[in-house]
N, C-alpha and C positions, 0 to 999 in steps of 0.2 A: 076155523081161521086159517088162511093160507100161510105157510111158513115162508118168511123172507129169505131169499137166497142172494148172496153177494154175487154180482156179475163176475165173469171170469177175468182173471188178470191178463194183461197184454204182454207180448214180447217186445219190450222197449230196450233198445241197446244204445248206449251213449253215456256221456259225462256231462254233469251239470256243475258249473262253478258257483257254488253257494257262498254268499257272504253271511256267515252264521252271526246271529245276534247274541248279545250277552244275556245271561240268565236262563239259558236252556241247554239241555245235554245235547251232545252230538247225535246220539242214537234217537232221541226224541224228534229232532228236526229232520233227521234222515227219513223217519217214518212218514213225515209230512210230505216230503218230496216224493216218496214212493207212491203215496195216495194221489198226488196231483197227476202223476202219469199213469196211475193204475198198473204199475209195473209188477211183473211177477217177482222179481228179486232186485235187491240193491244193497250197496254197502258203501261206507266212506273209507278214506285213505289215511286214517290217523286222527283219533279223537282230539278235540279241543276241550279244555276245562270249561265248566259252565260259565265262569266269569269272562272267559276269552271270546274274542270275535275274529272274523275274517275268513280267509279261504278254507273252505271244506269241500274238496272235490267229491261229489256223489257219483258213484259208478252204478249204472243200471244195466241189468241183463248181462250180456256177454262182457261188458266192461268190467264186471266184478273180477274177471280174470286178470285185469290189469292192476287192480287195487293193491295186490300183494307186492307188485313192483314199486308202487308208489309209497308203500309203508316204509320201505328201505331208503327212500330218497331224502336228500337234504331238505330242511325246512328253514324259511326265513320269517322273522318276526320284528315288529316294533314294540318295545316294552317300555312301560312307565314304572319306575322304581321309586317308591316313597321311602325316604330316609328317616331314621330316628325311631321307627316303630317296627317290631317284629311280630308277625302273626303266626299261629300254630300250623297254618297251612301254606304259608309263603305267599298268600294272596288275600283278596278281599273277602273270601268266603269264611275265613276263620276269625278267631279271637286274638286280640292284641295280648301278647304274653311278656313282652319286654319293650321298655323304652330306654333310649340312650341319647346323650347329646350328639349333635351333628358338628363335626369340625368344619371350619371355614374352608371351602374348596374352591379350586380354580380348574380351568380346562386342562392345564398341563398335568396336574395331580390325577385327574380322572383318566386321562389318556395313558399315563404311566401304569395305573392300576389295570386298565383294559388290556394293556400289552401282556400282562401276566396270565390272561386267560385265553389268549389267541393260540391256535394250533391244537396239538394233541395234548389233552389234559385228562385227569380222572375226576369223576364227580360221584358223590355219595347220593343215591336217589332219596327223595323225601319220603317220610312216613305216610303222608297223604298222597298215595299213588296207588295204581291198580296192579303194581308188581305183586306177585304171589309169594307167600310164605306158608308152607305146610297146607297148601291148597286154598288159603284164603288171601284176599288182597290186603296189602299193608294198611290201607285206610280202615279196614275192620278193626285191627289192633289199635291203630291211632285213636279211634273214637272211644276206646275203652282205656285210654291212657297208657297203653303198653308200648314200650319202645323196643323195637326188634333191630338187632345189629345188622347193617346192611354193608356189604363189601362195595368199595368204590369201583366204578366201571369206566373204561376208556371211551372218551367221546372226542369229537373234533369241533372246535369253534373256528369256522373258516373265515368269518368276517365279524367284527365287533366295532361298531362305529357310534360315536356320540352325536346325537341330534340336537339336544338342548339340555340345559341344566339350570336349576334354581336352587336357593339355599337348602331346601328340603326335598328336592326331586331331580331325577335324572331320566331322560328319555334317550333310549338307545336302539340301534338296529343290529340284529344278529342273524347270521346264517350259520346253521349248526347241523351236525349229523343226527341220524336216527338215535333215539334214546336219550337225547338231551333234555333236561328239565330246565326251562328258562326261569321258573320260579326259584330254583336252587341256585342258578347262576346269579340272579338278582341278589339273593341273600349273601352269596359268597363275595360279590362285588362290594356290597355294603360293608361287610366285615373287613375287607381289605382296605376300605376307606376310613376305618376306625369307628364305625357305628353299626347299627343294624337297619334292616329294611325289609319291605315286602312289595310285591307287584300290585299296583292298582289298576293296570290295564295291560292286556296282551293281545295284539292284533296280528294274525298270520297273513303274510303277503306273498308267500311262495311255498310250493310243494314240488320239488324236482324241477322240471321245466315249465311247470304251470305257474303263472303269475297272477296276482290279484287284480290286474287291470280290468279284466272282463267279468268279475264275479258279480252276481245278482242277489238282491234280497229275495226272501221267500215270496213277497208279494209280486215282484217282478217276474219271478219264475211262473207263478200262477197266471199271470197276464200273457207271457210269451209262450209258455208251454213248449211245444216241439221246436219252436224257432230258436230256443236257447240251448237245445241239445247239441253237445259237441261230439265230433267223431272220436273214436277210441284212440287214435294215433296222436291226438293232441297232447296226450300225456307222455308220449314216447319219443319226442322230437330229439332227445339227446342220444338216441340209438341210431346206428348207421342204417341207411335205407338201401335195400337190395330189390331191384325190379326183376321179376322172373318171367319166363316165357310160359306158354300154356302147359307144356310137358313138365317143367319144373314145378309149376303151381300144383299140378295133379299129384306129383310125387310128395310134396310137403303136405298136402291135404290128406294123404293116405299114410302119413307118419314116416315117410322115407327121408333119408338124409341126402344132401347134395355135395358134390365135390367142387367147391368153390374156393377162391383164395381167402386167406384169413382176414376178417374185417378188423377195423380199428377198435371196435367195441365188442365185448364178449357176447352181448345180446344184439340182435339186429331186427329191423322191421322188414317183413316180407310183403311185397305188393304184387298182385297178379298181372297178367298180360293186358288187362284193362286198366291198370293203374290204381286198382282198389286194394287197400290195406286189408289183410286177412289173417296174418299170423305174426308171432314173435319167434325168431329163431335163436339158436344157441350154438356157439362154437365148441366143438369137441376136440380138444388139443391132441389126444391120444390117437385119434383116427384122421385128424385133419379134415374134418367134415363139418357142415352146418346142418343141424337137425332141428325140427320143429320143437318148440317148448310150449307154446300156446297157440292153438288154432281157433279161430272165432267163427261161430255160425251166425252170420248176419242176414241171411236170406229171408228169414221170416219176421224180421223186425218191423214193428208198426212205425210208419212214417209220420202219421198225423192223427189227431184225435177223430174219433168216429163222429 
């Protein structure tokens, strides 16, 4: 019997703005997108919990070099906080471990509490998280009922706005820095309101300069395939753009630095003499030079399905 051989993977370069559904892991749906494009490699830009939905940028091929920059980017969410019930995970994945009465609330009280969490604050990460302790993720210990002491970490809550509220529920929008756990933020808000709570929904609407307006379901991605593949620089619009001539382009492609004026952003986007994005540059203060940080090899990219 002839042995089945998987067809070779393709060089597919670009970003897919996936609308992750609830109930699946970020890695699981990432693998499905990779299979749709038969791509050699891919990665996402920051996992969403299984119960969470929304924007999960999937980077294919050379775009995986961009994913590290997006991991550090601010994230935006719409969260639904159920009051009066606390779960051991801070969301719907866990068991209810405490119930408390809910005080009668009004918009002014909620806004006052929200103001306490805006700006630079410290947050204790939840036990049900992938943070490591002695080589194992915290959720490994949490599932055994072991509580590990976790130091508070500095985070930034850049926006926190009330969308709607009911006697036992608050819906809010938040824009926060890398490392923020919105589940924990919800629990802390509930505590400040005089009760307990957990998230029943979490929908990501922003990652850096990427917005959720153009995100697609897995089914839509299967239908559109290469038509929905976004260029690499869509994720880097917050960086200053620098257009180079042919000689400067060659220097950057060969790892050389350029003597140019200091840009307004530490990182920049480099475009060649044809106006094609091909690299991310980095300002070196000591030498007053711009050097290449990431150079992308896009020449062998597959443009359409065979």
